[in-house]
C-alpha positions in Angstrom: 59.0 -9.7 -106.3 60.1 -6.2 -105.4 62.6 -6.3 -102.0 60.4 -3.9 -100.3 57.5 -6.1 -100.4 59.5 -9.1 -99.7 61.0 -7.3 -96.4 57.6 -6.5 -95.6 56.2 -9.7 -96.1 59.0 -11.1 -93.9 58.4 -9.0 -90.9 54.7 -9.4 -91.1 55.3 -13.2 -90.6 57.9 -12.8 -88.0 55.5 -10.4 -86.0 52.6 -13.0 -86.5 54.9 -15.8 -85.3 56.0 -14.1 -82.1 52.8 -12.9 -81.2 53.3 -9.1 -81.7 55.6 -9.9 -78.4 58.4 -8.4 -80.0 57.1 -5.1 -80.7 55.0 -5.0 -77.3 56.6 -2.8 -74.3 56.5 -4.5 -70.6 53.5 -4.5 -69.2 54.5 -3.2 -66.2 56.3 -0.3 -67.6 52.8 1.2 -68.8 51.1 0.7 -65.7 54.0 2.1 -63.7 54.1 5.2 -66.1 50.5 5.6 -65.0 51.4 5.1 -61.3 53.8 8.0 -61.7 51.7 10.6 -63.1 49.5 10.3 -59.9 52.3 10.1 -57.7 53.2 13.4 -59.1 50.2 15.0 -58.5 49.7 13.5 -55.1 53.5 14.4 -53.7 53.7 11.9 -51.3 54.4 8.6 -50.9 53.2 5.6 -52.5 50.6 5.7 -54.7 47.0 4.1 -52.7 45.6 0.7 -54.2 43.1 2.0 -56.3 45.5 3.6 -58.1 47.2 0.9 -58.9 43.7 -1.1 -59.7 42.7 1.7 -62.1 45.7 1.9 -64.2 45.6 -1.8 -64.2 41.9 -1.2 -65.8 43.4 1.2 -68.4 46.4 -1.1 -69.3 43.8 -3.6 -70.2 42.0 -0.9 -72.5 39.4 0.5 -70.5 40.3 4.2 -70.4 37.1 5.2 -69.5 37.2 3.0 -66.2 40.4 4.2 -65.6 39.7 7.7 -65.4 36.8 7.1 -63.1 38.6 4.6 -60.7 41.1 7.5 -60.4 38.9 10.4 -59.6 36.4 8.5 -57.9 39.0 7.5 -55.1 39.5 11.0 -54.1 42.7 13.4 -54.5 43.4 13.0 -58.3 41.8 15.6 -60.8 40.5 14.9 -64.2 43.2 16.1 -65.9 45.8 14.0 -63.9 43.6 10.9 -64.7 43.0 11.3 -68.0 46.7 11.8 -68.5 47.6 8.9 -66.3 45.1 6.6 -68.1 46.6 7.5 -71.5 50.2 6.6 -70.1 48.6 3.2 -69.2 47.7 1.1 -72.3 
């Protein structure tokens, strides 16, 4: 067996054994990135609760729901919502 094939197999096995946790970023960082994008546009204070909820939706894979949640809440443009929700997953 070639060394490169063997290394790939070991890395795949390790990833499966760890459940991908070694390769996944911290969940809170993604939500925080999403919130930071919105806060930069709002230019003031802490993000409202609807922003946190929408960003958590985006983190769960619901990009469209995240964008809708941010734009329906008021004050967040569609462009900012798309950028913020792209940072969430």
